[in-house]
N, C-alpha and C positions, 0 to 999 in steps of 0.2 A: 696819648696812649701808645702812639707808634714808637716812642721812646722807654716804653715801660718793660722791664726785663721779667720774663715769665719764670715761673718756677720749674725747676728740674725734674723730669720725669722719672718718678720713682713709686714706691708703694706706699708713700706717706700722706696721710691727709692732714692739711694744716690746722692748728688751733681753731682758726676761723670758721672752718666748718664742722669740726668736732664738737665745737662748745658753743660758738657763736652764731649757728645759723638762725637765719629768721624763722620765728614761729608766730604762735595765734596770739590771741591780746591775753589769753590766762595762762600761756606759756612761751614766753616770747622767745627763748633760744631753745634748739634742738639740735640733734647730732646727725649730720648727712648720711655718715656710713651705717646708722643704725636704722635710719629710715629706708635706704635703698634694699638693705639684708631683708627688712620685714616686708617690705612691699614684694619682692621675689617670693617669698613665703604665703602671703596672702594670694598669690596668682597661681600658686602651685607650683612653680619651675621646678625641676628635677637637679638632682646632684651637678657636682662640677664636671665629673668624668662623663656623664649621660650627656650633658650639654657638648662637651669636646667630641663626643661621637657623631653627635646627631650634624655637627659641622665637619665631619669628615678628618678630625683631628685624632690622633692616638691616644687611648687611655695613658696615664701616668700615675706614678707613685708619688710620695709628696718630695722626693728629691728631683723628680723631673718637672715639677712646675715652672722651675726657672734653672737656668744654667748657672745660677750663682757667682758668674763672675762679670767683671766690670770690663772696659774697653782693654784695660792693661793687663788683664789676664790673671789678676788679684783676686782673691777670695772675698765676697761681698759679705762679712760678718753679720753684719747687722739686717741682710735680707736672710741669712742662715737663723740666727735667733729668732727673725720674725715667724718664719715657717715653723720652727719648734714649738713657739708658743702657740701658734694657732692650731698645730698638730694635735697638743695637749689639751686644749678647748673642744677639740672636736672627737675627743676619746681615746688618742692616741692609735686610732685606727691605721691598718696597713697603709690604705691607699684612700685618697681624697673623694671619695664616692660621694660622701653627704656633705661635701664642703659647699658652702652657698656660691653662686655665681659670682658675686660682686667682690668677694673676698678673694676667690681664686684668680679672677681676672687680675685684680688690682697687684697680687704677688705675683703675676706674669710679667709686670711691667719693666723695661728696661731703660737704660737711657736714651736708646732710639726711639722710645716711643711706646706703647701698648705691646702687649703680647697677641701671640696668634689668635687666641679666641676674641679678645675685644676686637681686633683687627678685624675677623669674619663678621661679626655682628655690626662692626659700625659699616661697613662695606655691604653687606646685604640691606641693613637699612636705607642706604642712600641710594642704591640699585632700585629698592621697591620704591621709594620715592619719585626716582627719575621715572622708573617703568610704567609707573602707575599715572602719571601724569600727561594726558595726551597732547598738552597744550606746549609741552618741554621745547624749548627752543632748538634742541638737535633733534628733533624728532622728523624724520623724512618720509613718514607715510603723507602721501599725498590726499588724504582726505584731512588731515590735520596739520599739514607743514606749514609753518609760518615764514621762514627764511630760506633764500636759496643758500648753495654751499658758501660763495664768496661772502654773504653776509653772516654766516655763523663762524667762519673764519675770523672775520672782523671781530665779532663779539667776543671769540676765544683770545685775541689779543689784547683784549681791554684788561688792566691791571687794576686794583683797587686804589692804587694811587692816583691813577687816572681819573677815578670816581671821585675819590676826595678832593682833587684839583678842581673839578668841574663844578661841586656843589659847594665848595668853601672857598673863603678868600686865603688860605695858606698859601705861601710861595712853595714852588718846587724846591727850592734850595733849602727849607727847612725839613724836610721828608726824605727818609733813606729810599734808594732804589726798589727795595723790598720793605714795604711796611710792616710784614710780618717778621722781619728780622732786623735785627741791631745792628748788622754790619753796614759800615760807613754812616752811620748815623750823624747827620751833623750836630745833633743835640742831646749827646749819649746821657745816659741816665749814669749819676756818678756811683751810686750804689744800689744794692738790691734791699728794696723797701721790706721792711720787718715789722710786724706790729707788736711783738712780744718784747717788751724792754727788757726783760730778765735775760734775753738772747742777743740783746745788742752790745757790739762793743762801746758805742757811745753812752752816755748816761741818759740821754735824751732821745725817746724814740722818732722816726721820721713821719710816722703816719700815726692815726689816733687810734687807740685801741678801740675794740667793737664793745658794747655795752652788755653786762652781765645777765645771766637769766633772770627775769623779772615775772612776776605773778600779780595779775590785776585783782587788787584788793575790791569785791563787789561790796562789802560792808562800809568801807570808810566813806563819810559823809552821809550814812542812811542810819545813824545811831537811833534817831526817834522813829523815823518811818519804818523802819525793819521791825521792831516789837509791836508797833501799832497795827501791822499788816497782820500779824499773827494773832492780837487780841481781836480784832475785826472779824477774821475768818472763825475763831473760836465764839465769838458771840453770834454768829450766824444761825449756828443749829438751834440753841435755846430760842432765839429770837425767832426763827421760823415756826417752831412748836406752839409759842405763845401766838403767834398771828392764826395759826389754824384752830386753836383752842377759842380764841376770841371769834372768829367768823363762825364757829360750829354753835356757841352760847347764842350768837346773834340770830342765826338760822331757826334755832330752836324756839327763840322768843318771838319770831315771824310766824312760824308755823302755829303757835300757840294763840296770837292774836288772830290769826287767820279763823281758826276754829270758833273762836268766841263770836266773831261776826257772823258765822254762817250759821250758829246756834239760834232756834226761836226765842222770841222774848216772851217771858211770864208776865201776865198782868197783876199789877200790885193793888191789892185791896186791903180794907183796914178790918174787915169780918175776920177773927180767928178761926171761925167754924167753916169759912169757905176754902177750897182746895182747887188749885189750878194745875190739871193736869192733862195727860193725854188719854183719850178713852178710846179704845178700841172694840167697835160692836161687831159681832159676827152673826149672821143670818143662817139659819138652818132651813133650806128648802125642801127637805124630806118630809114626804106626805104619810101620815098615820092613818092607819083604817081600822075601824072598830069591828 
């Protein structure tokens, strides 16, 4: 990785991030730029000029987003065309007040790195991380101080190359003096790695292309169980009604049998003139006087 050349700083996102960003199982590839724009809108971030003003930067018009020049002083026509296309997408407004943060920040990018807005945002984020960590190794507050000045200076003198040499078996002769730079690299990369074979000068790409967008087919392999599931769910309703009717009839039958058991039994006789039934006798206790 120390020999891998990085892409040049510009406003362009490579196809790997625009079309082949890893996604979920049901939608395996997404667009990183679209995700960043939508995240900002979901969180209610203000427009481009309002954010610049919040960071103490002046409000600009469309031509002031970038100086539109390269180091040689020539006009960067591709950047001019990109800004004009973005302007038309945002309604040809006079100023980029409604421009999304991510889009405006990307258009500010120069060959020297991010523009002023992204620089301020990155600086503030790292300062907040450092100042919010009371155990930061450079903290000189006596309540949380971990190291003296000499130890702090020694820590600051350690480079990433020193760390790699201590934790790996890579010899020093195979690493450049600065692992973040390809200058004086003992094992330089022969060419820039590119995944798009149609943009390669050679017919064979140097790295494998990313996989295309794929959708997970939940129906595949379930040709039998899928319809059976809906058939089962459809039969649940009439089956439930049938069971309830059956239980109701059985309950009615049990009630009828219980009433028969509680009713008095009649004595059977062969005489047709004999009648057995309930006889109610009422007594009148009133006295009659003559």
